[in-house]
C-alpha positions in Angstrom: -15.0 -7.7 19.1 -18.1 -6.8 17.1 -16.7 -3.2 16.6 -13.4 -4.5 15.1 -15.3 -6.7 12.6 -17.6 -3.8 11.6 -14.6 -1.4 11.4 -12.7 -3.8 9.1 -15.7 -4.2 6.8 -15.7 -0.4 6.2 -12.0 -0.4 5.1 -10.5 -1.1 1.7 -7.1 -2.7 1.2 -4.1 -2.0 -1.0 -1.4 -4.6 -1.5 1.7 -4.5 -3.8 5.2 -5.7 -4.5 8.1 -3.5 -5.4 10.7 -5.1 -7.7 13.2 -4.2 -10.4 12.8 -7.0 -13.0 13.3 -10.2 -11.0 14.9 -8.4 -8.0 12.7 -7.7 -5.0 13.2 -4.3 -3.4 13.1 -4.5 0.4 12.9 -1.5 2.7 11.3 0.8 0.2 9.3 3.6 1.8 5.7 3.5 0.8 3.2 6.3 1.6 -0.6 6.1 1.2 -2.3 9.3 2.4 -1.0 9.8 6.0 0.2 6.2 6.5 3.7 5.0 5.8 5.2 1.5 5.7 8.4 -0.2 4.6 8.3 -3.0 2.0 9.3 -6.4 3.5 12.1 -8.7 2.5 10.1 -9.8 -0.6 9.3 -6.1 -1.5 5.7 -6.5 -0.4 3.6 -3.9 1.4 -0.1 -3.5 2.4 -2.4 -0.9 3.8 -5.9 -1.0 5.2 -7.6 2.4 4.9 -11.0 4.1 4.6 -12.4 4.2 1.0 -11.3 7.1 -1.1 -8.8 8.4 -3.6 -5.2 8.5 -2.4 -1.8 9.4 -3.7 0.6 6.4 -3.5 4.2 7.4 -3.2 7.1 4.9 -3.3 10.8 5.8 -2.7 14.1 4.0 -2.3 17.6 5.2 -2.5 19.0 4.6 -6.0 15.6 4.2 -7.7 13.2 6.6 -9.4 10.3 7.8 -7.2 6.9 6.4 -8.1 3.8 8.4 -7.7 0.3 7.0 -8.6 -3.3 7.9 -7.7 -5.2 4.9 -6.4 -8.9 4.4 -5.5 -9.7 2.4 -2.5 -13.1 0.7 -2.3 -14.7 -0.6 0.9 -14.4 -4.3 1.4 -12.1 -4.8 -1.7 -8.4 -5.5 -2.0 -6.7 -3.3 -4.7 -3.4 -4.6 -6.1 -0.7 -2.5 -7.6 
């Protein structure tokens, strides 16, 4: 258990919501480094990763691809 707490303290977090105006976009594919998730029914997603600079990529059929560089800091939650 102590290892899990220590490991978590070393990571940074990225959270975001994908929408088009007032419409939430569920099931968008979101990449951060070598991790991939789908946005949930509210268009929300999150990652926990080691600190560093990453390329964030978001795609969904029928929408323009989004690419953005993000900096993840240990122990902080970054919003986008």
